[in-house]
N, C-alpha and C positions, 0 to 999 in steps of 0.2 A: 382583489389585486390592485396595487397602486397604479394610477393612470394619470398622465399629464395631459391636460386638455389645451392649455395655452401654447401658441406657436413658439413663443420665446422660451417657455419652459422646456419644450421638446428639443429645441436647438441647443439649449444649455446642457440638457441631459446627454445629448449625442456627443457634444464636445467633451464633456467629462468622461464618458465611456471611452472615447477615442484616446484620450490622454492616459487613462488607466490601462488600455490594451497595449499601448506602444512599448512599454518595458518588456512585454512578453513576445510581441511580434518581431521586434528588431533582432533579438538573439536568434530566434527561429529562422528568420530570413538570412541572417549572416551565416548560420550553420549550413543551410541548404545551398546558398550561392557559393559559399566557400568550398563545399564538398565537390563542386564541379570545376573549380579552378585548377590550373596546371594540366594534369592528364585527363581531366573530364571524367568520363565513365571509367577510365583506367583506375581512378582512385577506389571506386567500388569493387572493381575486379581484384585489386590488390587486397582489399579487406576480405573478399570472399575466398581468396587463396591463402589466407592465414591458416597455418596448420591447426587441425583439430577445432576449427570454427564451429562445426556441428556439435561437438562435445560441449562447447561453451554455452550454446543456446539450450542444449539439453539440460545442462547443469543448472542454468538459471531457471528454466521451466520447472525442474524438479524442486528446487529450493522454494520457488514461489508457490507451487501447488501444495506442498506439505505445510508451508507456513500458513497459507490460506485456510487449509483444513483445520489446523490447530487453533488459529485465532477465531475462526467461525464457531467452532464447538465451544471453546472457552467463553467467548463473548456472549453467545446465546444463553448458556447456562448461568453465567454471572449476572446478566441483565435480568433474567427470570427470577433469580434468587434475590437480588437487590430490590426489585420492583414489586414482586407479587408474593414472595414467601415471608413468613414471620420468622425472621432470624434475629437473635439477640445481638444488639450492638451492630447491626448491619451498616448503619451510617458511619460508624467508626472504621469498619473494614473498607467501606467504599472510599472514604477520603484518604485512607492509607494507600489504597491503590492509585488514587488520583495524584498522590505525591510523587509517584514514579514518572509523571509527565514532565517533571522538572529536571530529570536526569538526562543529560546529553549522552549520545553514544560514545563519544571520545573519552569521557570520564570513566566509563565502564571497561575500557579496553584492557587495562592492566589486570584487574581482578578476574575478568572473563578469560584472559589468556592463561593465568595461573590455574584457574578452575578446569579449563579445557585440557590443559596439559596433565593435570593431576588425575583426571578420570579417563584419560585416553581418548578424548574427543578431538584432539588437535588433528588437523588435516582430514577432517570428515565433514560432511554436510551438516551434521547436527550441531557443530560448533558455530555455524552461521544461522541455521534455522531457529534454534531455541532463543538466542538473544533477539533476533528480529521479531519473532512472535511475542516475546515478553515485552518489548518496547512498543508494540502496536496495541496490545490488549487494553491498557488503560484508556486510550482515546476511543477505541471502538466500543468499549463498555459504556463510556460516558454518553456517546451518541445513542447506542441501542437501548440503554436504560430509559432515556427520555422518550424514545419511541414506544417502548413497552408500557411506560406509565400512561400513555394515551389509549391503550387498549382497555375497554371497560372491564372492571372486575366481575361484572355479572356473567361474562362468558366463562371465566374460570370457576366461579361458584356453580354455574349450571353443570359444568363438567364434573365437579366434585359430587354434586347431587346425583348425577347419573352413575356414580360409582368409579369414576376415573381417579387414579392415584396421581401423585406428583409427576412421575415420569410420563405417564400417558397424557396428562394435561399438557406437559411441556411439548411432547411430540405431536399431539393431534390438534392443539389449540394455538400455542405460541408460534411454532415453526411455520405453519401455513399462513398465519397473519403477518409474519415478519419478512416476507419475501422482498419487499422494496429495501428494507434495511439490510437484508442479507446481501443483496447486490451491491449496495454501497460499501459494505465491509469488504467484499471480495475485490472490488475495484481499488479501494484504498490500500489494502494489503498487497495486492498485485503490484501497484506502482512502487510502493516502498521496498518490497522484497526484490523486485526486478532491478531497481535502481541502486540497490545496496552496493557500495564500493569499499568502504573502510573495513568492514568485517571480513568479506572474502579476501581482501588484500592481506590481512593479518593472519587469518586462520587457514587459508587454502593455498599452500605453496606448491603442492603437486600440480603439474600442468594438466593432468587428467581431471582435476577438480575445479579448475578455474572457470570464471563466468564471463558473460559478455561485457560487463562494465570494466573489465580489465584489458579490453582490446587496445586502448591507447598505448599500453606498454610496448606493443609491437612496432609502433611508429615513433616512439619517443625514447631517447637515450642520451648518453653523454655526447655523442657525435651525430645524433639524428633527431630531428624534430619536424616531422612532416605533418603540419596542421591540416592540410587538405584531406589526407587519409584519416586523420583523427576525427574530423567532422563527418566524413563519409561513414566511418564506423559508428559514430554517435547516432547518426540518422538511422542506420540499419538496426542498431540496438533498440531504438525507441519505437520502431514500427509495431512490434507485437502489442505493446501496451496502448499505443494510439488506436490500433484496430479494436482492442478490447474495450477501450473507453467509448469510442464512437458507437460500437454495437450495443453497449449497455447504458448509454448516456441518459436515456429517458428514465430508466429505473434508478440509476445512480442519483440523479438530481431529485427524484421523488423521495428516495430514502434519506438523502442528506437533509432535505427540507423538513421531513417528518421527524428526523432525529434532532434537529436544531430547535424545533418548536415544541413546547409541551402543551 
C-alpha cells in the first residue's frame, strides 16, 4: 500500500483530497440544507403525501431487482466464457461488446422506442429493464473478466479432472470465488437502475408504472417550481441506495479493486 512518510507530503495529500471532495460535498450539502428551507419538515411531508408514492418505490425496486438479476447472470457467464473457455475469436466478440460502451443512452432512445412499440413492450417495465441491463453489461463484463483472469487456471483444471463439466465448474468454482465482484456488480447496477430517469420518462407514461426519479414532476410545472420539495424528494429517493452502498461498502471496494487490477 502506498504510504506517505514526510509531513509535507501528508499535508499536500490531505489538501488535494479535500479539493477533490469539495465538488461532491457542496451539492450534497446544498440539497440537504435546501430541503429544510421554507416549510422545513413540511417539505418532506408534502413528498410523502404524493399520491401512489409507495408504488413509485415499489416500481423502482422491481426494476432494479430484475435488472440486477439479469446483469449478474449475463456478466458472470460472459466473464467465464471470455476468460476461461476456449472460444473461437473470443477477443473479437469481447471487443465488439466493449464498443457498446461508447453508445450514450440518449442516442438509443429513438430505435428503442420504435422497437418497444412494435413488440408491445411500451408502458411495461421490460421497456426500461432490458435497455438498462444491456447498457450495464459491457462495463460489468470488463471488470469481472479482469477479476476472473486472476483466478488460477489450476482450480478449473482440477474441477475438470474430478469430472465436473462446464456448468458445474461455473457453479461450484467460479461463483463462490467471485463474491466480491458480485457485490460490486450488484451495487453498480443498483445505483444506475435506481437513478434511471430518461428511460422511465419516455417508456412509462402510466402513473401506476412511474418510478421515484420522476417525483420532481409533482413539484415542477408551468406555474410551479418548488425547489425545496424537489430537493426533499431527491434526498428521500437517494436513501435506499445510500443505505445499500454503506452496508456493502467493504465488499464493493474489494470487488472494484480486484476488477481493476489484473
